[in-house]
Structure formats: structure tokens, C-alpha cells
DRENGU-996117 format. One record per atom (N, C-alpha, C, CB): residue in one letter; x negated, y negated, z. Coordinates in pm, whole numbers, plus 50000, padded with zeros to 5 digits. Each point is the difference from the previous one (the first is absolute). Glycine has a CB too. Example, Ala and Ser with C-alpha at 12.3 -4.5 7.8 and 13.67 -1.06 7.14 Angstrom:
BEGIN
a486815056950780a500894988150000a499104988050000a501895011750125s498464977849803s499184988150006s500774989150073s498825006349785
This chain:
BEGIN
m059073956812096m500884992049991m501225004950061m498884991749820a501785002250312a501025006150042a501414997949938a498584999550183l502335009949841l501324998549939l500574987050066l500395026349959d500674968549975d500594987450079d501005005250116d499884984249775r500585004950293r500855002550133r501235009549953r499394974950119a500885025849742a501255006449976a499925015650037a500484982249814a498315024350166a499845014550043a500155000450133a498585006049833t500894986150245t500125002450161t501364998550050t497774991250033d503134998149905d501404999550005d500695010249979d499754982349950h499915024449923h500695010549956h499795012850075h499924988649795v499025013050249v499735011250092v500744999050128v497815002049902n502184986350179n500824997750120n501495002349976n498314983750075q502115012249811q501605001349977q500295015949987q500254975549860v498935032150051v500425012549963v499655010250139v499534994049714w499505001250369w499875006650130w501314999050080w497534994749998n503084995349989n501284998250084n500895010849967n499854975550009e500055028549857e500905010349939e499195014950061e500854983249744i498045016650266i499385014050013i500255004750141i498144995549828v501914996350283v500115003650123v501115009050013v498964980450067p502185017049892p501185007550018p499825012449933p501374980750020v498145019749881v499725015349929v499165006150065v500314994749794l498764999550267l498985007850098l500875005350113l497864984749952h502825009050090h501035005450106h500625015049958h500694973550053d499925024449818d500575013749955d498945010049970d501944988649904y497015007850050y498685010549999y499595006950127y499094985449832i500955006150257i499485005650146i501025009550043i498804978750077k502375017349889k501225010750050k499745013949965k501724983049967i497605017749920i499965015349925i498735007850050i501144990949769p499455019250311p498815010750060p499145007349903p501515004750181n497734988849734n499515007649884n498525003050049n501584988549801v498275019950297v498815003950034v499185006149916v500915000350171s497745001349806s499105006049910s500165014649989s498524982450049e501275022149865e500095016349962e499515009350100e499654994349774a499224999750292a499165008150086a501015005150120a497664985849936f503125002150112f500594998050121f501595006149961f498264977050089d502195024749770d501375003749975d499785010149884d501234977050080p498385034649932p499985009349888p501385001649930p498135012050120d502974982949927d501335002049931d500284985949957d500945020750140w497974972049811w500594984749969w500734999849877w498104988750107r502065020249804r500575001149892r501625002050032r497695008849893e502275000850183e501665002250042e500544990050077e499765022750010h499334970850083h500584988250096h500264987949900h498565007150232g500714990749660g500524991149902g499464985450053g502245016049933y497114980650174y499724988150070y498984993049888y500365010150271m498464997049682m499024994849923m500844994949858m497955016750120q502894989749830q500654995849893q500814985949998q499995024449976q500684976450168q500844987350041q498814988049997q502015013950174a496874988449864a498994990250011a499404994449859a499525011750225v500344999649700v499614996849868v500874993249915v498795017250025e502504986249995e501114991049924e500034988350062e501435017149936l498614980550168l500114985550077l498934990049928l500655011550253i498134994149734i498994990949971i499964999049843i498675005550221c501805003649711c500225000149852c500984991649959c499355020849991d501804979450072d501174992349971d499634982150030d501665024750075w497704974550027w499474985250018w499054996749896w500245001050243c498945007249734c498934997549903c500604995449841c498505018950153a502384989949815a500385000749858a500794988350002a499975025049945a500794970550168a500834986149978a499274986950008a501835011850097r496744988449925r499334988849998r499774992749847r498985010950222p501184975449793p499744991349855p498615001349950p501634982150067i497905029149930i498504998649938i500005004849873i498885002850203e500604989949701e499825001249859e498995011349962e500554975449983g499775034349947g499285010449939g499785010650109g498904984349828i502365018550255i499915010550113i500565011149938i500204985550199s499285025749879s500825012549981s499665008650126s499974999449730v501135007050332v499835006150111v500485014649979v500184978050127g499095031449921g500425014949985g499355007850124g500084998949724i500345013050264i499625010050104i499345012549938i501914991750144q496905011949885q499365010949963q500215012450091q498474984149900e502115025650036e500205012350082e499075010549940e502464994550060l496975015050018l499045009849965l500665012950085l497704982249959p502235029949990p500445011550077p499275002350140p500535009849774q499984991350341q499535004350128q499444985750045q499425027549951r500584961950001r499534987350043r500874989150041r498425006349866s501254984150209s500854991950067s499964989049879s499545006350281p501504985249717p500074990049876p498844989050006p502675003049992v497404988849912v499104989250005v500814990249912v497675013350036i502474973149988i500614988649950i498854996049900i501574992850216v498825005149658v499054993549918v500644986549925v498835024349970i500564966150068i500444986849930i498954994549901i501344994250207e499055000949693e499074994149896e500694986949972e499095022649889v499964967050088v500114987049976v499084995249882v500654997950243a499944999049669a499404993749862a499094986950055a502315007449824p496304990550110p499384988050002p501014988449982p497955011649917f501464979550169f500974985850008f499134988549960f501505007750202g498944983149761g499454986349978g498615000649898g501034992850257q498714996149701q499055000749898q498555007750049q501214977149903a498345022450223a498815006250021a500375014350021a498854979750091g502255025149963g500405012750005g500125008349865g501074991150201a499585001249694a500035005149863a498485000249948a502494990349956e496555000550084e498785003149942e499335013150048e499804975949973l500385027650141l499585012850058l500355012249918l500264989450215g500855009049755g500855012049912g500335012050114g498584995849738l501745013750189l500705010950073l498825010350048l502364997449849d496394999750123d498855011350046d499634994050143d498815007149741d501464981250318d499264994350120d501235000650107d498084982649865t501775027250222t501265004550081t499524994550143t500835023849854v500094972850215v499864996550153v501105010850054v499284971149990l500135037350114l500905010750059l500264996550139l499125017949853l502014979450183l500494998350135l500755013250056l500214974549947y499285026550186y500165014550067y501004996350115y497445011249949g503374997650084g500615001450143g500605015150014g500684972950011h499865027850105h500755013450025h501334998250068h497825011550021l503134995849989l501274999550069l500215009150087l500784991449837d498425019850189d500335009050096d499584998150136d500015013149826k500614991550286k499764993850107k499215011450129k502254982049907q497335013350189q499455009650092q501235001450111q497244993349954p502605019150099p501385005050081p500284989150139p499445029649927e501614973750128e500444991050096e499044994950103e501995010749960m497504999250126m499264995950099m500824996550118m498394993449839e501185008150302e500754994850113e499464988650046e500655020150060g499904972050049g499524988950060g500644985449931g497805015850059w503094985749865w500444987749954w500694990250104w500215012649790r499544975250199r500484991150098r501645000850006r497824984449958d502765012750156d501464999750005d500424989349879d500125005950278g500894999949651g500674991749894g499235004049889g500784980150133l498305024849852l499095004349855l500035014449988l498264981150012g501565021849855g500025014049950g499195001149874g502245003750098p497515006949839p499385003049895p500994995849851p498645019650171w502434982049867w500844999649896w501154992450019w499165019449947t500504969050164t500904987550050t499264989749958t501045008750200p499254984749691p499204985849942p500454989850122p500215003449695v498874989650357v500374988350095v499014988649959v500835015450210l499494974149744l499514986949958l499704991650156l501575000349733d497354999650311d499914991550121d498854990649969d500905017950166g499524970549808g499204986849970g499335006849861g499394987350282d499285012449715d499175001849895d499875015549976d498824977550051r501675029350020r499785015650007r501005007649954r498784997350175l501035011949716l501155008349958l499635014450050l500644984949785y499895017850331y499795014150062y500725011049928y499754989350218g499425023149774g500635011849943g498965008049908g502324987550010r498035024449982r499035008649937r499704995849861r500765017950139g498174981249797g499774998949864g499864986749949g501105019449985g499564971250074g499984984849938g498874994449958g501564996050130a497385007049958a498604993549996a499195009949915a500104987850241d500315026349815d498945011849923d501125011049920d497744999850225d502414996349645d499634990249942d501144992949904d497735011350034g503464988950035g501204998349896g499754985649945g501895015850131y497674975549931y500024987849945y499344996349872y500244996350214a498665015249757a499254997649902a500624998049852a498535011650155a502314997049824a500815000849875a500664984249985a500595029050029f500164967550086f500404987049978f499034988449971f501655008550133a497284990949933a499214989850005a499194999349830a499795003450309s500085010649649s499345000249892s500674993749892s498995018250083l502524985949901l500734996249898l500364984950022l500805024249964t499324970450147t500104985950024t498894992849973t501435004550150a497274998249851a498844994449972a499954998749828a498895010350242i501485001249706i499964997649825i501174988849983i499305027949907e501954975250172e501164991849939e499644983350041e502015022650033a497054974450065a499594986450041a499214994949903a500095004450223v498955004449727v498824996149884v500974995049883v497915020050058q502844987549897q501124997049888q500784986950048q500385026749934a500244972050167a500844988750018a499104987050027a501915016050091a496874986549947a499414988549992a499154994349881a500215006050216g499995003249669g499234995249883g498625006649991g501214978150016g498405029250070g498615006249996g499995011249898g499564994450245s499405013549770s499455012549914s499785011350071s498944986349862h501355025150110h499365012750036h500045009749897h500544996050220g498305013149814g499935011249897g501015009050019g497744998649981r502205012449933r500885011450023r499875005550121r499975004549790c501094998150290c499905005550127c500915013450021c499464975750077v499955032750003v500655012450028v500245000350151v498915012049799v502204990150247v500235001950143v500325015250035v500864975350010l498255030650081l500235014550021l500335002250163l498285006649785i502874997850238i500505001150128i500225015550026i501084975849988e498135029250090e500055014850011e500665002750133e497905004149857a502505009850168a500825005350103a499295010650086a501934994949854s496805005450125s499335011750094s498784994150061s500765020049853e498974966350169e498854996050035e499685002950166e500294982849791e500805018550290e500125002050138e499565015050016e501934981750037s498165025849846s499475014350026s498695002149935s502295009050012g497014980849956g498704999749941g499835000849848g499475009650207s501844985349744s500124997349845s499575013049933s499464974050013p501115038350032p499815012749917p500705000649863p499805011050216d501104980549768d500685001549861d499584987649909d502115012950107l497014980649941l499824987849912l498825003849884l500714982450217p498285024549813p499455004549882p500345005249877p499145000950147a501935007849881a500905003949882a500514989449926a500645018250116h499954973749947h500744987849959h498944989849927h501775003150209v497194995549843v499004993149919v499545005949883v499404991550188e500425022349817e499645005349874e500924999449908e498715012750098a502714988449922a501114998849912a500084985649963a501235019550099l498584970749963l499864986549968l498704995149920l501384998150203a497815009849774a498664994649945a499884990949885a499365019750078d501744983949841d499874989949894d500664987450031d499865017549844r501174981550230r500764988050042r499114992050080r502175011249997l496934996950110l499314990050075l498724995949937l501035008750197g498554998749704g498614995049937g499064998750078g500934989549861s498114998550139s498914997850101s500094986350042s498495016749905p502284984350207p500354985850088p498644992850021p502105010450146s497864976249835s499144991150016s500054995450140s500134994949769l501095005350287l500284995850133l501125008750077l499304976849916v500445026650214v500845010550063v500334988250134v498725029649907v502504970950109v500504992250126v500905010050081v500004976049877c499625024950272c500765006650076c500254993850122c499315017749892l502224984450135l500234991350124l500315010250130l501054978849841d498145031550166d500375011250100d498994999550116d500975015649813s498384973350186s498934999550121s500354989150116s498125006749821g501004989850265g500144991250101g499354987750010g500395018050086c499734975650022c499164988850015c499854996250147c500684992549773i498115000350246i499634997650145i500824990050072i497795005549938d502864984249995d500804990850040d500934995949893d498354994050155y502564997349863y501014994849898y499664984249962y501925017150104e496984978749928e499254986849979e499534999549856e499204998950245r500575009849692r499265002649859r499915011549917r498894986650096m500875013949795m500065012849908m498745006650061m501164990549757w499175023650266w498865008050051w500045010449860w500254997850315v498575003749631v499775009849894v499215011650056v500044982149825t500435031150156t499435011850021t498715003049935t502155005850033t496704997150034t498845003349911t499915012150018t498824981750002s501685028550085s499665014550006s501245005150059s497424998750027l502725014649950l501015010350071l499375011750059l501684993949842r498705011450256r499395013350040r500785012049928r499304989850235g499885021349743g500565012149958g500735008050100g498294999649847l502155010450123l500845008450114l499905016149960l501904978550043v497985027650075v500035015649993v500935002250111v497565006049908s503605001550055s500875004050105s500435015649982s500834974850019a499545029350087a500265015850011a500745004350134a497805004049861v503075006350142v500245003850135v499225012850032v502264989149991l497195008850146l499215008450055l500615008950107l498364984249938t501955031250036t500795008950068t499045010050070t501974996849836v498285004950300v499235009850091v500965009250052v498274983950067d501615030749915d500835009350058d499115008450058d501804998149856i498625004450285i499135007150078i500965013150048i498444977050077v502835022949959v500815011950027v501144999349906v499335001550242t501505009349776t501235000549903t501114994550081t499275020749864a500734978250248a501164994750091a499654991850128a501155020249920g499704970850112g499714992150127g499765010250116g501494979749922l497595015450172l499675008450108l500134991750128l498465014349854h501764991850261h500134993850124h498474996850017h502275012750102s497614973049930s498864993750024s499305006050140s501034978749863g499805024450220g499295004150162g499555014949967g501764984950193d498755021049698d499665013449980d498695001949920d502435004750013v497454986149874v499055002249917v498774988549980v501945014249904s498584973450138s498994990049996s498705004450063s501784983550001g497055008949952g498625004650026g499515012749931g500354989450210m500565020249741m499665010549933m500414999249836m500205012250238v500994981849757v500254997649855v499844984649971v501655020649987p497444975449935p499544987449993p501354991749930p497195008049982s502804978350038s501004992949952s499854996149870s500374994050201s500715006149714s499934996449863s499694987149958s501395015549989f498894974450123f499814984650005f498354999550016f502584992250127r496985014949966r498554999750036r499175002149875r500485009050233i499885001249694i499165005149882i500034988649909i500535025250017a500914969749963a500044989149913a499124988350032a502165007449960r497924988150174r498924989550018r498745003949991r501324989950125s498455020349907s498295002349966s500025000349857s499205015250204l501554988449701l499734999749858l499964984949967l501165023249946l499514969250114l499964986549969l498764993150017l502155000750051s497205003650060s498614996450014s498875000949897s500745006050197r499695004849731r498945002349897r500364988749886r499675028050054i501164964749965i500444987349885i499714990250056i501765007549895e498334988350228e499964987250088e499265000750134e502144995049900d497174994850109d499424998550152d501244995150083d497394993049932e503195013450157e501164993850063e499754990250087e501005018549977a497674979850076a499464988650082a499824987249950a499035015650097t500894982749749t499704990049940t500984998449869t497605002550106g503015007049851g500724999249894g499125000849869g501654987350142r497255015849865r499055001149877r500305013849909r498074986550148v502075011249740v500445013349906v498585006049979v502284990149853l497445024350167l498715004650007l499695006049853l500165004550266l500864998049637l499975006749880l498704988649919l503085012450004d495894996549944d499184994949914d500494990649890d498935019450062t502124987649878t500534992049875t500744988250029t500165019849887c499924975650224c500554987350040c498954989650043c502015012650068q496844992949931q498854989950027q499554989449887q499205018950146t501514972649811t499764991749908t499574985750020t501385014949918e497914977750020e499224990350032e501204986449957e497225015149955v502764975550143v501044989249957v499084989949909v501695001650235p499014995649647p499244988849911p499984987750073p500725009249784a498024985050190a499674988650079a501044989049980a497565006149984d503124990249871d500754991549996d501435000850090d498674998249785r501605013850236r501035005150097r499734994050127r500285021249887v498534981350169v499574996750141v500114984949995v498345020650049a501194971549844a499804984950014a501434994649998a497614998549879q503295008550054q501454997050004q500715001450133q499975007349774a499775003750278a500535002050164a499214991750072a500655023649998d498334973349998d499154988250090d500784988049988d497615008249958s502604986549911s500624986949989s501415000150051s498574995049807t502295017050176t501194998950040t500265000950144t500395007449792a498694999650278a499934998950146a499764987350047a499295020750007v499954971449943v499544986150058v501374991949987v497245000349921d503355001549970d501404990249990d500985005550076d499694992749777i500665020150228i501095007550051i499875005850146i500365005049761g498384999250289g499775004050106g500445015250012g500104976050073a500075028350060a500175015150008a501395002349962a498305004050183i501805002549691i501305005649955i500575007550081i499404999349811a500275009550261a500545009750108a501064991750099a497585014749994d502114971850035d500734994150107d501394999549966d498124987350067h502165015949787h501545000249960h500825011150036h499354988249823y499815021950199y500965013250037y500455001550121y498955010949860p501934995650185p500755002450118p499395011650080p502054991249886f496575004850179f499645009250085f500715001250133f498054997149884v501955010750203v500625000050104v499114994050106v501375018549917d499054976750201d499274993650084d498705006650042d502074990750060g496785002549917g498685006350054g499335007049874g500975004750252a499844998349653a499365008049875a499384990349911a501735018250000g497424985749905g499444991149892g499315010749895g499524977550171p500035013949723p499705009249881p498455007350027p501574982849820t498135024450073t498835006950011t498654992150027t501255015349857t498794971650075t498854991650012t500564984250018t498465018049846a500904973850222a500464983750010a499374995049902a500274996250230d498725006949676d499374994949902d500854995049898d498305013450058a502024974649886a500954997549921a499675004349849a500644982150169t498225018049796t499595004749872t500065016750005t498414977349962e501045028150130e500135017050024e501465001949979e498055004550190q503064990049889q501375001249957q500425000449887q500204992250150l499285000349771l500494998349857l499405010949928l500214975150004l498575029750018l499255009449918l500535014750055l497754982849963a502565015550175a500655014250031a501365004949953a498764996350184r501924993849767r501235001949964r500084998649845r500774992250230t498265006849697t499905000549868t498865007549917t501164980450054w497615021650004w498945007749964w499555011150074w499524981749915r501135020150204r499505012850063r501155012349996r498424984350163a501305025949843a500695010050001a500735001250144a498425009649818a503014995050199a500585001850108a500995013250016a499614975050002l500455032550101l500975009849994l501234998350090l498145013649937s503084987850026s500934997350093s500885012449984s499824973949996v500875030150106v500985008850000v501494996950018v498175010850066v502394989249815v501204989849965v501405009450036v498554985249777g501255028450264g501215006350033g499615013350041g501404986849847a499565021450215a499575013050085a501385008049988a498134988550192d501935025949797d500865008750001d499485010450123d500684995049734g500275011250331g499655009950091g500004994350144g498675011549817l501694976850194l499944994250126l501424995350042l497574993349958p503085013150160p501334996550031p499974986750039p500645021550059p500664972549955p499804987950098p500005002150139p500984988249844t498325001150234t499685002850108t501215003350098t498004987149937s502915009950028s501395001050087s500435014449975s500884974249973r498705034349931r500295013749959r498855009150024r501514991549832a497415001850223a498825009849993a499905008650118a498764984249867g501315029750121g499715010150100g498725004050031g501855006549939n497854999050140n498675004150046n499725013749906n500274989450270v499395005949601v499915010149903v498664996349921v502685004449985l496475005949977l498914997649936l500545002449841l498235007150216r501694980849709r500705001549857r499005007449906r501404977350025p499165028849889p499315009049909p499394991849907p501485018350026s498844969749931s499624993149868s500124985550037s500855018549832t497954974750091t500104984250000t499654997249850t499214994450266s501514995449714s499604994149850s499934986550010s501105016749869l497834977850061l499764985750016l499894994349859l498805002850227k501884986349742k499894993649852k498934989050020k502625004149918l496214997350018l498784992749991l500074991849900l498825015650087s500674970149946s499894990749884s498724994450013s502354994549979l496625008649945l498764994749975l499674988749902l499665020950067r500024969149986r499854985949930r498515000749937r501664985450181l498085013949706l498704999549950l499244986649933l500805023449976p497914975050067p499604988949924p500344997749840p498325002550176p501774987849781p500524996949863p498995005349910p501254979250064n497595021849963n498875006049909n499965015250019n498554978650018a501995028850065a499955015250034a500735008149891a499994995050254d499445015349715d500525009249897d501205008150087d497495002549848p503624994350100p501065007150100p500015017150005p501574977949944q498225025449936q499915015049972q498765007450104q500834994649721a498044998150264a498955005850063a500204997850156a498494996449788v502404992850244v500475000650160v500835009950005v499914977550060a501045024449871a501285010550053a499255015349996a502384984349877d496485017850022d499295012150005d499305002750142d499684997049747e499604993650294e499354998350135e500845002450110e498634984549908f502485008150089f501144998650103f500595014650012f500634973949939a499595029949958a500795015049988a498845010650059a501654994249752a497085004650208a498985010550053a499754998050146a498855001349778a501164987750263a499714997250150a501055005350083a498814979649949l502315018850008l501445002750087l500105015449987l501464976249942l498345030949952l500285014649981l498935009150029l501454993549838a497485003550170a498555006550033a500225004550154a498334983449829d501385031750180d499745004050136d501124995350106d497514999049934p503745006350037p500944995250103p499955005550136p501314996549822p498684993850283p499835007150129p500925009150055p498954982550036y500595027650023y500815011150047y500635008949884y500504985450204g499085012849662g500575006049890g501254994349972g498865019350043a501724968950006a501334996849999a500174996749837a500204990650273r501055011249696r500174996849850r500164984549965r501155023049981v497954971749959v500054985849964v500204997949844v498484995150203t502664996249773t500184998849877t500064983949964t501155024350002l498814973049875l500214985649967l501145001049870l497244990950086s503675000749912s500905001449912s500174984049953s501105023850108g499694974049771g500144988749941g498824988850001g502285006950053l496445000449906l498914991349987l500164990749885l498625016850104e501274971049914e500114988549895e498894990150006e502435002050013t497224992449879t498984989949989t500344988749928t498565016150018g500924972650009g500354987649927g498574993549986g502564996650097p497134997649802p498824992049965p500224987050078p499625010649760g498994985050289g500044984350042g499554992949888g499515002850239w500354984049788w499694990549880w499224987250042w502165008249888n496814988750038n499214986450028n500164992849879n498235008650155s502174978249856s500464991149912s498754998549894s501714988050182p498525012449698p498674994449909p500044985850024p500035017049800a498634976750174a499814985049992a500954992249940a497955004649998l502704984950059l500864990049919l499304993149895l501274996450191a499405002749706a499704991949881a500084985050051a500995018049825p498044974150119p500264985650034p501404994549983p497744997449937w502845004849973w501314994049965w501065004650097w499364998949758l500435014250307l501035003350106l499594996350124l500755017449883e497954981450143e499734994650122e500334986050025e498435015749997s501624976949885s500424985150004s501675001350012s497784989449835a502905018350100a501254999049986a500655005250128a499745001449753l499655006750331l500275005050132l500014986050106l498765026149935d500264967350068d499974990550082d501014989649950d497665005850066a502604992649814a500754988449951a501645003850039a498054993949782a502015018150198a501585005650007a500134998950148a500225018349790s498944987950307s500154998950147s500174986950035s498715018350039i500704969749921i500344986550049i501234994649954i497784996250013v502715007749865v501244996649973v501095007150067v499054993949808a500745017850233a501055007050083a499844999350149a500195014949816f498694984850240f499675000150156f499334987450031f499695025050016g499694966649890g499394988750049g498295002250040g502604993650086e497305019249903e498355004650049e499695008349886e500085001650275a498684999749721a499205007949890a500295016550045a497844978849957a502075029149966a499905012350019a498955006650067a501154997649835r499095013350258r498895005450073r499955016549968r500254979850197m498545025249809m499885014349970m499975008350127m498774994449791f501745019150194f499765008750133f500455014649949f500584979750198g498795028949895g500245015649939g501295003350092g497205009749937e503465000150003e501325004850079e499555013150009e502034985349918g498665020450208g499745012750058g500855010749946g499314988650193g502035007149745g500805010949953g499385004949852g502214990150139s498795018949798s499725004649891s501164998649906s498405013650112i501104984449741i500834997549878i499265009149925i500864975850014p499795036949974p499085009049900p500324995549858p500005021650155f500754973349793f500294993349863f498704990349970f502815000450036m496744992450055m498734990749966m498855006149966m500754985450140g499015026149957g498845008149969g500085005949851g499815005750256m501335000649723m500315005149859m499764989849897m501685014850090l498864975949916l499924985549906l498534998749989l502204985850086g497205012050021g498524993949996g499265009749902g499944989950258e500275025349756e499195009149941e500264998149834e500095016750227r501404981449781r500525001249851r499824987749918r501715015650078f498154971249976f499774989449948f498844991550047f502205003049959p496874999750036p498514995950093p499864983949942p498375028250006e502214967849880e499954986949959e500924989650049e499175010549829a502024994250226a500834995350060a499674991450115a501005017349909q499814968650121q499874991750110q501265004850088q498734979149869f500925020050270f500925005750078f500564986650113f498675027349961v502414970150057v500494991650085v500905007250100v499744982449830i499925024850291i500805005550099i500244990850115i499195021349930t502024978150088t500294990950126t501385005550056t498734977149903g501745014350181g501295005450077g500534990550112g499135023849959a501984980150103a500644990150092a499955007550153a501724988749792l497595022450209l499935008250115l499154991950110l500215022349851g500194969350229g498994995350095g499585008350111g500834980349944p498565017650149p499355007250122p501155005950077p497974983950022d503175010449994d501145003450084d501295004849925d499054983250156a500715018349708a501165003949927a500255015149998a499644979849864n499395027350187n500295014550057n500615009649896n500424989750228a498895009249645a500365009449891a499845016150060a499114980749802h501885027250166h500315013050024h500515002050144h498325006249826g501264983950244g500755002150155g501284993050049g497765002750059p502554996350063p501254992050037p499824986349982p500615015850156n500524975649789n499894987350003n499494993849888n499885003150209e500015004449675e499224995349896e500984988249926e498575024949973y500554966849991y500634987849936y499284994549889y500894994850207l499924996849718l499514994449877l500034984150047l500965020249811h497764971850187h499954985250015h500214995249873h498524999250184v502844997149808v500634993349878v499294989449946v501995005650080p497664985349993p499264985449954p498545007149928p501024980150240t498405029349783t498665005649950t500295006049867t499045005050232a502225002649786a500545006449856a500234990549918a501045017650083r499564970349938r500354989249898r498614997249946r502164988850118r497015007249975r498774992349968r499095010149910r500124985150235l499835027749789l499265009349931l500735000749864l499165013250213t502004985549763t500935000149857t499184987949944t502805008750070i497204980949991i499584987349932i498465002749938i501564984050179v497665021949912v498535002849974v499945009049872v499334998650257v501725012249737v499965009249879v500464990849886v500545022850130a500264969849885a500454991249870a498734992849953a502524995350082e496694997650015e498884990949963e499005010949953e500414979050176l499485032749862l499005008749940l499985004149866l500015006450195l501444997649767l500475003249862l499774988749910l501705014950087d498674974249949d499504988349899d498514998449994d502064987350049a497265014550049a498674997049995a499365010149927a500074988250198h500365026449814h499615011949913h500044996449852h500945015950173a500204977749791a500474998149857a499134988949954a502485007450030r497044983650051r499304988649929r498295001950040r502434981850019r497175029850014r498745001450061r499064998249886r500765015250190a499454987649690a498844999049865a499474988250016a501095012549822
């Protein structure tokens, strides 16, 4: 049974208040700790935490408590608890918890923003709120609290809710395991986990994320000489550090096809995920058509199903940064002594990230060409995640909620990004049901220039969460 119109009206009213606060949030350059080691001294993360906490604490929600958990040498976590509400919520008691997750840290600026836009310059252009972090994932705290508030305003029911907003997700959530351990008694064993940090294929319906890729990242450094040397004098005799790095990457990836060669990345795609990709491809077509290829360029495959699987269930290597390369305008005829490449290896959801990391490191470090000094630093891993089967009540509730909010039933799809917390929670709470969704459409460009939040989708997802909270309370 859906909530009455009062819930939808309440969400829309509150979202009119949220948008200006998101403007203030976008202005704060609180990049994640991996990109700002001095984040404590700069104080931007604390500003973002305080902005969100102040807004949440002021909401007219019965039974709410808002706090900040601080641990030594860790980024903070906002912890919000809301007591059960309504008759059905009261019957669930305090042991049946809904966990709602989001994060507030941001990716760095990146270049290439359109004229008039910038990472810390919020601009509302029609339905799009441009700026870093609004969609990834600053809106989650506001949407989660508004959904709870809407249930109460409409006279619905919800179980005990815990909202967890972390500040290290964009760094791979290195601080979150310690926080979760410290919060073990308060978290209990959630029966439902809701996460608004994912994406959608279009803005016409709710898209439920069924899987997330894992991640291995590291910086590969090749040193060949101790100083830059005149290229005319030594090239051909002294090997290029870039060529050595390029040859090492060929141990990981077939550069002609992009196929990752590591045995630990060769996993089987479950049959149900292939079927979902086939179904989505029939309805949506080639997803790569949404992306801004230069004239004459195109994706790795024209097959619509394979495009979906390539971005969700296949391993892929990207070089996302480099050191040791001067700008072309300042590049002399010098053979450079060193090349460093930041590597990002996305993993199939069912791959073992530690096993991949071990094979990855062994492949890059063994038998360095020409005796070069080859090192790996900052090696980090994150688990992938494959959703457990939906309980019948949740499958029905998702369709009903999506119809209320979007006018269309929900659809399932795999997501190519990583949310390490989901893999962690999946292992910790194997009986929990998961709803992972988000407002990041195919051109919302999270992490890149011109990132934006599609505000109507964020509103509708808030309505969906309200409906799901009420359905969860009434599911027995």
C-alpha cells in the first residue's frame, strides 16, 4: 500500500529548501583525504560535516538524534538515529534496523569545465545543479532525512533508521571499517540497506543497482637513470622510462583489445545478470551513444548487451594520472629519468580483490626490463558486490514505489563503479536486503568536469525511499 499524496507533496516542498543548501555544500572544496593529505588543517571537511549536521538536526523528525563520530587518525562520520515511527514501526521494535548510507567527501577539481561552471561554483541550469559533489554524493543525506520526514508527515510507518554519512568514500573508504566496528552495537543487524550513491541509465524510472565492480589501484614508478639526459646523446642506448612502463602494462592488459590478462580477473558472469543486460539493451539500446566521443571515434564494441557487461562485469585498466611528464610547452629534448603512472583496475564484482592485487603486483614487479627500478606505491583494494536475490516484499515494493515516483516500474542494472562499503556490508550482513540506486545519469559525469545533479530525479528517489521505508515497516 503506497503512502498518500501527502508524502510526495512533503518531499517536493522540502526539496525546494534543499537546493539552496546544496549550493552552499558545493562551494566547499572538501576533496577526499587521498587528494588532500592536509584535510584536517584546511578545515573544509569539517565545514561540510557541520553544514549537513546543522540541516539534519533542524528537521522536524520525531525521535531523531544527530551526532558525529570521531576516531583517532580517521575522517569523521555523521551518525543519525531515528526511532521507530507509527504502529507498524513500533511493532518492529528496536532490533529491526534500516541503514541508509551516503558520503560527503568529493573528488578533486579536474580540468575542462564549461565556461561559467566550476567544481566549487554551484549553477542551477534548468533541472541540472552543476558543481562537484552535489550528485556524488552530497544529496544523499538530505534525501534520506527528507524521506524519513515524509513518512512521518504522511502518517506512515518506518522502523528504526540509522543514517551513516562517511567522509572517505572517494579515497576507497579506508576509514569506514574502523567506524563500522565502533558502531557495531548501534548498527545491529540491518534488515534493509539503502544507498543513494549509484547511477541510472536514464531519468525516466528508478534504476536499481544489482552489482558493483571492485577496485585495485596503485602508482607504478619506473626509474632508469638518476638525472635527465640529452635525448640526442643517449636515446637508443638508454631506454625510455615511459617505454618500460608501457611494456609493463602489457603484462596486465592487451593494448589492442583492452582485455585484462590477469587470471584472477577471469570470472564468469552470472546468467541472471546476462539476462538483465539483454533485457535492458532491448529497451535502452546502445548505452555508449550517450558519451561524448570525438568525431569518428566509438566504443570498444557496438553490441548493446556487451557494452553493458563491459562496464559492469569485465575487468578494465585505466591510467588516471602521471608524474614525470612535463607539459608539452615546456618539454625539452631530454630523456626523462622517471615515469610514474596512477593505475586504476576495475574488477568483476565476483573477483577476489586481494588475489587480484597480489597477481597485479607480481606481474608488474617481476624481472624489470633493463634492470630498471620498478616500484608500486599506494596499493589499495576495494571489494566488488553482487546483490543477493530480492525478497518478494521488496521486489513488489520497488515496482510500486517507482510507479508512484516515476510512473514506471523499476529496472535492474549493474553499475561499473565501486562502493567499497557495499561489499563490506554484504559480507557483514549476509541476510540484509539491499537497495542501491542514485541520480547519476549517463552524462552527469561524476568525478569529471561539468558534474551535475538532476534535481527532479533526486526528488523522485526521495519519494521512492519514503515508500520503501513504509513498505519495510509493513512487510510482515
